Structure formats: C-alpha cells, structure tokens
N, C-alpha and C positions, 0 to 999 in steps of 0.2 A: 820380716824384720829385715833393716838394711844392714849391710854389712860394713866393717868400716874397712877402708883399703891401705894396707903400708906399703910404703916401696922401701927394700933394702937399699943400702947404698951402693950396692953392685948396679941395680936398677935405674937407680937415677943417674948414673953414670952414662951408661949404654944411649938411656931417654937425650941424654944432653949433647949426645953426638949422631943425632939420627938428623935427617934432611926436616926441616917444618911442616911441610905437607905431611908428610909418613906421620910424624911426631905427634900431630894432631889427630890423627885417625887413631893412634896409639891409646892414645893416652882417651879418647872417646871410649875405646874396649874396656879399659883399665877402667873409669869411673861405672861403666854399667854391670862392672863386677858388685857392685854394693847393692845391685839390687839382684842378680842372677850371679852368686858364683861358678854354675853351672850350666852355662849357656850352650844353646846347640852346637857343634863342631870341637868344645872341649872335647881333648882327649886325656884319660887317666895316663898317668906316666908306670909304665912295670914295673915293678919290683919298689914305686916311692910311693911317697903320698903327697903328691902333686899333679897338676897338670897342664898343659899347656894349649897357648891356643892361637891359631895359626891368623896374623893381620897381615895382609899381602907378603911380603917376602919377612918378614918377622914373624917369630914367637914371643909370645908369653909364658914364660912359665914360674907357677905360681902354688902354693899350699893355702889349702882351706882349713881354721880353724874353727869348727862349726858352734864348738863351748862358748867361744869367746866373740863369736860374730864377726870373724875378722877374717879376709882375704892380705895373705902375703907376696907379693907380686918380686920373685929371685931374679931372674933376668928378664933383659927384652933383648934380643940378638937375631939377628939373621938366621933367617931357619937352618942354613947349610951348619949352622955352628952349634945348634941346640944339640943332634946327636951325639957331638961329640965331647958333649956336657952330660949328657945322660949317661954313656957310658967310662963317663969318671966318676959316677957318684956310687959312693962306697958305705956300704949298710943301709939303705937308703937314704942317706942324705942327699945332698946335692952339696958342690964345694962351695965354701965360701971365702974364700982367695980372691974372688976374680976381681 
C-alpha cells in the first residue's frame, strides 16, 4: 500500500531555497518514499523515531507513521547541517521551530 507523504512547513521553506536541478532530484526521492519509506541507503537516527536519506550534498530527515501509512518530511538541508540538528533533538523529538 502506498504511503502519503506530508511536508513540514520547514521542509517546504528549505526546498524552496535549493537550486532547481538539485531540487528536482530531491523531489524525486521524496516521491519515491510513497512506495518505499525505507529505501536502500536510508538510516534510522539514533535515539529518535526518524530516518535520514542522503541525496547528493543534502539530507532528507523524515518520520514514518506505519499505522497511518504516512511519511512526514521534517527537514531537507545541507548534509553538513543535519548532524547539528540531530544533536539538538531533545527526548527523541526533532526541533520544530526551524
């Protein structure tokens, strides 16, 4: 069964700032999450209920809600910024004020 992909407001803002060629590739990966939310290369984040997927120099950070058949994309950011975001996570939650 296909999953519904939902983008957080922060992910929408971040996608808007990415150059078009890279943007299109990232959107392809996000759309592919509808059919396979745990593709080859996706890594579960330690101590959190989220995954990250590398697309070139960018990371997609997302949650999978199997019961609702939903994937929520939380962050699309330069891969150098994602480890900083991971360390700021408190209590297994990603920061929402981005």
